[in-house]
Each structure stands twice: as C-alpha cells, then as structure tokens.
C-alpha positions in Angstrom: 235.9 -37.9 -15.8 234.2 -36.8 -19.0 235.6 -34.4 -21.6 233.3 -33.2 -24.3 234.5 -29.8 -26.2 231.9 -28.0 -28.4 233.0 -25.7 -31.3 230.8 -22.5 -30.7 232.5 -20.8 -33.2 235.9 -20.3 -35.4 236.9 -18.3 -32.0 235.2 -19.8 -29.0 235.0 -23.5 -27.7 232.8 -24.8 -24.9 234.7 -27.8 -22.6 232.0 -29.5 -20.7 233.2 -31.3 -18.0 231.3 -34.8 -15.8 233.3 -35.4 -12.7 232.3 -38.7 -11.3 230.1 -39.0 -7.9 232.7 -40.8 -6.1 235.4 -37.8 -6.4 232.6 -35.4 -5.8 231.8 -36.8 -2.5 235.5 -37.5 -1.8 236.2 -33.7 -2.3 233.2 -32.7 0.0 233.7 -34.7 2.5 237.5 -33.4 2.8 236.6 -30.2 2.7 234.1 -30.3 5.5 236.4 -31.8 7.5 239.1 -29.0 6.9 236.4 -26.2 8.1 235.3 -28.6 11.0 239.5 -28.4 12.1 239.7 -24.5 11.8 236.5 -23.4 12.4 235.7 -21.4 15.5 232.1 -22.3 16.8 231.2 -20.8 19.9 230.1 -24.1 22.8 232.7 -26.4 21.1 236.4 -26.6 20.7 238.1 -26.1 18.0 237.9 -28.9 15.4 235.0 -30.9 17.7 231.9 -29.6 16.4 229.7 -32.3 15.2 230.3 -32.9 11.5 226.2 -32.5 11.3 226.6 -29.2 12.6 229.1 -28.2 10.4 227.4 -29.4 7.4 224.3 -27.6 8.0 225.8 -23.9 8.8 229.0 -24.1 6.3 227.4 -25.8 3.0 228.3 -22.4 0.9 232.0 -22.4 2.0 232.1 -26.2 1.1 231.1 -25.7 -2.2 233.1 -22.5 -3.2 235.9 -24.6 -1.9 234.9 -28.1 -3.9 234.4 -25.7 -7.1 237.5 -24.4 -7.1 239.3 -27.4 -5.9 237.3 -29.6 -8.7 237.7 -26.7 -11.3 241.8 -26.3 -11.3 242.3 -30.1 -11.3 240.4 -31.1 -14.7 240.4 -27.3 -16.6 244.0 -26.9 -16.9 244.3 -30.7 -17.7 241.7 -30.6 -20.4 243.5 -27.5 -22.0 246.7 -29.3 -22.3 245.1 -33.0 -23.5 242.9 -31.3 -26.0 245.6 -29.0 -27.5 243.4 -25.6 -26.7 244.9 -22.2 -26.0 242.9 -20.0 -24.9 242.8 -16.0 -25.1 240.7 -14.9 -22.4 239.9 -16.2 -19.4 237.1 -18.8 -18.9 233.6 -18.4 -18.3 232.5 -21.3 -16.1 229.0 -22.4 -15.3 228.5 -25.6 -12.9 225.7 -27.5 -11.5 224.9 -28.0 -7.8 227.3 -29.9 -5.8 225.6 -33.3 -4.0 226.8 -36.1 -2.4 226.6 -39.1 -4.6 225.7 -37.4 -7.8 228.0 -36.4 -10.8 229.4 -32.8 -11.0 229.2 -31.1 -14.5 230.4 -27.8 -15.3 231.0 -25.7 -18.6 234.2 -23.4 -19.5 233.6 -21.5 -22.5 237.1 -19.7 -23.9 238.1 -17.8 -26.7 240.7 -18.9 -28.8 242.9 -17.9 -31.7 241.2 -18.5 -35.2 242.4 -21.2 -37.7 243.6 -19.2 -40.6 244.2 -20.6 -44.0 245.6 -17.1 -46.0 244.5 -16.7 -49.2 244.7 -14.1 -52.2 247.9 -12.0 -50.4 249.9 -12.0 -53.7 249.0 -9.3 -57.0 246.7 -7.4 -54.5 245.5 -4.5 -56.8 246.6 -0.8 -54.8 246.4 2.7 -55.4 249.1 5.2 -54.3 249.3 8.8 -53.4 251.5 10.5 -55.7 253.9 12.8 -53.9 253.4 16.5 -54.6 255.3 19.5 -53.5 253.5 22.0 -51.6 255.2 25.2 -51.2 252.0 27.1 -49.5 252.6 24.6 -46.6 256.3 25.5 -46.1 255.4 29.2 -45.8 252.7 28.6 -43.2 255.2 26.7 -41.4 257.4 29.5 -41.9 255.1 32.1 -40.4 254.3 29.8 -37.5 257.8 29.6 -36.6 258.1 33.5 -37.1 254.6 33.5 -34.9 256.6 31.5 -32.3 259.1 34.5 -32.2 256.4 37.2 -31.5 256.6 39.2 -28.8 253.2 40.4 -26.5 252.9 43.9 -26.2 250.5 46.0 -23.7 248.2 48.3 -25.5 246.8 51.7 -24.2 244.4 51.5 -21.6 241.5 53.0 -23.7 242.2 50.0 -26.5 239.1 47.7 -26.4 240.0 43.7 -26.8 239.7 42.7 -30.4 240.0 39.0 -32.0 243.9 38.3 -32.0 244.3 40.1 -28.8 245.7 38.3 -25.4 243.5 39.2 -22.9 244.4 38.4 -18.9 241.5 38.5 -17.0 239.6 36.8 -13.7 236.4 35.3 -14.1 234.2 32.8 -12.0 231.1 30.8 -13.3 227.8 30.4 -12.0 224.7 28.1 -13.0 221.6 28.8 -11.6 223.4 31.5 -9.6 225.5 28.8 -7.9 228.8 28.4 -8.6 230.4 25.3 -10.2 233.7 23.2 -10.0 236.4 24.3 -12.6 234.5 27.3 -13.4 237.0 29.8 -11.4 240.6 31.4 -12.7 242.9 34.5 -11.5 245.0 35.5 -14.3 243.6 33.6 -17.1 245.0 34.4 -20.4 243.0 33.8 -23.5 243.8 34.6 -27.3 240.4 36.3 -28.6 239.5 33.8 -31.3 241.6 30.7 -30.7 238.2 28.6 -29.9 239.3 27.6 -26.6 236.2 28.7 -24.4 232.6 27.8 -24.8 231.3 29.3 -28.0 230.1 32.9 -27.6 231.9 33.6 -24.3 235.1 34.9 -26.4 233.5 37.1 -28.7 231.8 38.7 -25.4 235.4 39.7 -24.3 235.7 41.7 -27.5 234.9 45.3 -26.9 235.8 45.2 -23.3 239.0 47.5 -21.7 241.4 47.1 -19.2 240.1 47.4 -15.5 236.6 46.6 -17.3 234.2 44.3 -14.9 230.8 42.8 -16.4 229.0 39.5 -17.0 229.1 37.0 -20.0 226.4 34.5 -20.3 227.1 31.6 -22.6 225.3 28.1 -22.8 227.5 24.8 -22.3 227.2 22.5 -25.6 225.0 19.9 -25.3 227.7 17.0 -25.3 230.1 18.6 -23.3 232.3 16.8 -21.1 231.0 17.0 -18.0 227.3 15.7 -17.8 226.4 18.3 -15.0 226.8 21.2 -17.2 226.0 20.0 -20.9 223.6 22.3 -22.5 223.2 24.4 -18.9 223.1 28.3 -19.4 225.8 29.5 -17.4 226.9 33.2 -16.4 230.9 34.3 -15.7 231.4 37.2 -13.6 234.9 38.5 -15.7 237.3 41.4 -15.0 239.9 42.3 -17.1 243.6 43.0 -15.9 245.1 43.1 -18.9 245.3 43.3 -23.0 248.3 42.4 -25.1 249.0 42.5 -28.9 250.9 40.2 -31.0 254.1 42.1 -32.6 255.5 39.7 -35.3 259.3 40.2 -36.3 260.2 40.9 -39.9 260.4 38.1 -42.0 263.9 38.5 -43.5 267.6 36.5 -43.1 268.1 37.9 -39.8 264.8 36.2 -38.6 266.3 33.0 -40.2 269.3 33.1 -37.9 267.3 32.8 -35.2 266.3 29.6 -36.2 269.5 28.0 -36.0 272.5 27.6 -38.2 270.9 29.4 -41.3 272.1 32.4 -42.9 269.0 33.1 -45.2 265.3 32.6 -45.5 266.1 30.3 -48.8 267.8 28.2 -46.3 265.1 27.8 -43.9 262.6 26.9 -46.8 264.9 24.6 -48.3 265.0 22.8 -45.0 261.3 23.2 -44.3 260.6 21.7 -47.9 262.8 18.9 -47.3 261.2 17.5 -43.9 258.0 18.3 -45.6 258.6 16.0 -48.3 259.9 13.0 -45.8 256.6 13.5 -43.4 254.1 13.5 -46.5 256.3 10.3 -48.0 256.1 8.8 -44.6 252.2 9.4 -44.4 252.0 8.4 -48.0 253.6 4.6 -47.4 251.6 4.7 -44.0 248.5 5.2 -45.9 249.2 2.5 -48.5 250.0 -0.1 -45.8 246.7 0.5 -44.1 244.8 0.0 -47.8 246.8 -3.4 -48.7 245.8 -4.3 -44.9 242.2 -3.3 -45.6 242.8 -5.2 -49.0 243.8 -8.4 -47.4 241.0 -8.2 -44.6 238.6 -7.9 -47.7 239.7 -11.1 -49.5 240.3 -12.7 -45.6 237.5 -12.0 -43.6 238.2 -13.5 -40.5 235.9 -13.6 -36.7 238.3 -12.5 -34.3 238.2 -12.8 -30.2 236.3 -10.3 -28.5 239.3 -10.7 -26.0 241.9 -9.9 -28.3 239.6 -6.4 -29.7 239.3 -5.6 -25.9 242.8 -5.4 -25.4 244.0 -3.8 -28.7 241.2 -0.7 -27.3 242.6 -0.3 -24.1 246.4 0.0 -26.0 244.4 2.6 -28.0 242.7 4.7 -25.7 245.8 4.4 -22.8 248.2 5.6 -26.2 245.0 8.1 -26.8 245.2 9.7 -23.0 248.7 9.8 -23.1 249.1 12.0 -26.3 246.5 14.2 -25.2 248.1 14.4 -21.8 251.2 16.0 -23.7 249.0 18.6 -24.8 247.5 19.2 -21.3 244.3 17.8 -22.3 241.8 14.8 -21.4 239.3 12.5 -23.2 236.7 14.6 -21.1 237.8 18.1 -22.4 237.0 16.2 -25.7 233.6 15.6 -25.2 234.1 12.0 -24.4 234.7 9.5 -21.7 235.9 5.9 -21.9 232.8 4.3 -22.4 231.9 6.6 -25.5 235.6 6.0 -26.6 235.1 2.3 -26.4 232.0 2.5 -28.5 233.3 4.6 -31.1 236.9 2.7 -31.7 235.9 -0.7 -31.4 235.4 -1.2 -35.4 238.9 0.3 -35.5 240.3 -1.8 -33.0 238.8 -5.1 -34.4 240.3 -4.4 -38.1 243.6 -4.3 -36.6 243.5 -7.3 -35.0 242.0 -8.4 -38.0 245.1 -7.5 -39.7 247.8 -8.5 -37.3 246.4 -11.9 -37.4 246.3 -12.4 -40.9 250.2 -10.4 -41.7 251.0 -13.3 -38.8 249.7 -16.2 -41.0 251.2 -14.8 -44.0 254.3 -14.8 -41.6 254.0 -18.5 -41.0 253.2 -19.9 -44.6 256.4 -18.0 -46.1 258.3 -18.7 -43.0 259.1 -14.9 -42.6 260.5 -14.7 -39.1 262.6 -11.5 -37.1 266.1 -12.4 -36.6 268.3 -10.9 -33.9 270.0 -8.8 -36.7 266.9 -7.3 -37.5 266.8 -6.4 -33.9 270.2 -5.1 -33.9 269.1 -2.7 -37.2 266.2 -1.4 -35.9 267.8 -0.5 -32.6 270.7 1.7 -34.3 267.7 3.1 -36.4 266.2 3.7 -33.2 269.1 5.2 -31.4 269.9 7.5 -34.5 266.4 9.1 -34.8 266.3 9.8 -31.4 270.2 11.0 -30.8 269.8 8.8 -27.6 272.8 6.8 -27.2 273.1 3.2 -29.0 273.9 1.6 -25.4 270.7 3.1 -23.9 268.5 2.0 -26.5 269.6 -1.3 -26.8 269.5 -1.9 -22.8 266.2 -0.3 -23.0 265.1 -3.3 -25.5 267.2 -6.3 -24.5 266.2 -5.8 -20.9 262.8 -5.4 -20.9 261.1 -8.4 -22.4 257.7 -7.2 -23.2 259.6 -4.3 -25.3 261.7 -6.7 -27.5 258.8 -8.9 -28.1 257.0 -6.2 -29.4 259.9 -4.6 -31.6 259.9 -8.0 -32.9 256.6 -8.3 -34.0 256.5 -4.8 -35.6 259.8 -6.5 -37.2 258.1 -9.3 -38.5 255.3 -7.4 -39.8 257.0 -5.0 -41.6 258.5 -7.7 -43.6 255.4 -9.2 -44.4 254.0 -6.0 -45.7 257.2 -5.5 -47.5 256.9 -8.7 -49.1 253.0 -8.2 -50.1 253.8 -5.0 -51.3 256.4 -6.5 -53.4 254.1 -8.9 -55.2 251.2 -6.2 -55.2 250.0 -4.2 -58.4 250.7 -0.1 -57.2 249.5 2.7 -59.5 250.6 6.4 -58.3 247.3 8.4 -58.9 246.5 12.0 -57.1 245.5 12.6 -54.0 241.5 13.2 -55.1 241.6 9.4 -56.7 242.4 7.5 -53.5 
C-alpha cells in the first residue's frame, strides 16, 4: 500500500491511499461470498445462488462493504504511522472498486496547528480605573424597594396609564384568521415595559376596567416567527383589572425588610461593597480579553473549522440556557440557530485562537495545573456557592469531563497571570479604553 500526505494548510492534511490490485480483488471476492451466503433469493436455496447472479445484482452492496473494510484497515493505521492527530472526522473520497485494479482514495482531516508562540511578554495594555458610583447604588436600592411594592386596584373610572399593571384577555388575528400563540386569558402586562409588539401597550393606555376593543399593530420585519414578520395584526382585547404600584417609604424600616440591616446606610454600604466587587471583576475580565486579543494580534494563527463549530455549539447551548432561565427563547429575541451561528462565528474563532495560543505558552513555559490547584479551586467554588465541600468535590472528581475542563481553566488562568505579570499595564479612565 502506498500513502502520500499532502499539507493543504496549517490546519488541514490530505492523506492519499493506493491499495494494490490483489488486495482489492481479494476483498471483492470475500464480500461477494458473504453476500451469497446470507442472501435469500427466490428460486435458489440460501447460499446456492450463482456467483454471477450475485455480482450482477449486489454490486452496490459489495462496493459499500469493501470500501468500508479497506478504509477501516488503512486509515487508522496511517494516522498512527504518520503521527497525524485529527480534530475532525475525515472527508473521504474514493474511486470505483474494480477487480484487478489498484484502489485509490483520500481522507482530508483537520489538525491542530503547530504553534511557535512569540512576543507574549511585555505586552502593553490599558486597564480601566475603578471609580465608585453612588448613582448605581441608589438605582439598585430603588430596584430593591420596587420589589417590595404592592399592587392596588384603581377605581372603575380610572383609565390605564403608563406604569399601570393591566390584566386582560386577548386574541390575535392576521387577515381575519387567528394565529398560533396569539391568544391568552388573564394576561398581566406592565404598560411601558416594552414586552409587547410596538404600539400595543400605547393603545391599552386610556382603556378602563370592563372595556373591550380592538388594537391594530404591525409585527417587526425581523420578528422571530417568519410567518408573522412584517404582518399587520388585529387583537381583540378585554380589560379585566387595572392596578397601580404603591411603593413603601424609603426609610430604615424598609432596610429591615432586606435582611440583617438596621438602617438604609447599612444597605447602601453593602450595595457599594457588592458593586465594587462586581466592577473590579468586570475590569479584570475585560483586561484578560484585551490581553488575549493582543496575543492573537502578535500570533494570528489559522484554526480548524471543527474547533470553531464546537465552540459555537458551546456558546449556543449556554445562550439557550441563559435565556431559558429568563423564560425567553432565541426566537423571542428575533433570532434562530442559523442566524446565531452566523453572527457569532467570528467570536468563536477568536476564542479558539486564544485558547490554542494560551496552551502553546503553557507548553513553552512548562505551566501545568496540579492536583493542589484543583483542590483549591473546588474549595473556592464551594465557598462561593455555599454548597458542601464534599458535594462539590464529588461532582468534579466523579465527572471526568468536568474535571478536565476545570484543569484546563486553571492552567489557562495560570498562563494569563504569567502574561499579566510581565505586561506593561497602564490604568486609565473608562472612556480612554
């Protein structure tokens, strides 16, 4: 057997195979004999049909069996012999199988790029300077008060206005025909929240309890359901109840409703502490992203599409999970899986580039995640999540995939710490980033 390896790109190789004619003929004969033994053909006892008849009527079955046998026997051996480590399934193309002729086929695979990472020390970076923001703290305090608000019914003569909570029934029609998902009973909507189709909430304003009417709106052109996008719809609505939000006084008594606080000043102090922690974490995360981006600019490597596809799927699954927690879907956000992957493919490719470069630095610098690092990380997670240490340890140590992902993250963090340690970082105002 002859094997020739072509390098199509830094991340793609094509392995060309040529299998001798005698081996091909041997496999064809064996395949036809197997088919003959198991084929149930009318007019012949099982296994007794003439070989010529079998070859005439079962050539496609033979070709599939022999092709599979020859590829399995040669492809994986070639990977070992040629030291090729694919990150994707092979794309296989082959000639027709014929007795007495050599069989040629090729397998194209993607591989990890060989990376000689350079210029990763002394990177110049700007870091956002942390600045306390009392306005954010006050807004958060008002949001907390809002969570303790009571909804009180208004009088029968009071018309609905922005900020009110309206309970109503509705049924939607397009071209006079009801559409799926266009009907609900006792639906509660805060007017002005922007949850409905543009123009809907504004037309509820002015209606009173017991009123019935029609509302006409047009679905946005990029609406998640294509059959409704850009269409004019009419909704029959019946207002059942209107409530107004009553807020409690912003005083020390309110502070006691939030837990172990005696005064609003204590609540503000805690909110300031949380805000500072969150902002500093965001600033550090942004700095890490700029570091990796700078590393990519100095080492712009090609990456396998298979790894980009895998990262895209991870991102998509995480987005779906995050939206589901908020009782939302991609479609409700005016997007589907195909649009998501088109929009975020560049982001996924950048993330793969960054991961491969950080791995290359780890190899070059001899950086590894040790068992003690794993123990420290598990203890940290247990502390942050308030779960028992034993439960967290069991999760990560009994799940090999979770453990490997954590070790990879620990190693990546170590590499970034090394790079930041040698970087020239300048703190600047947010608007200078």
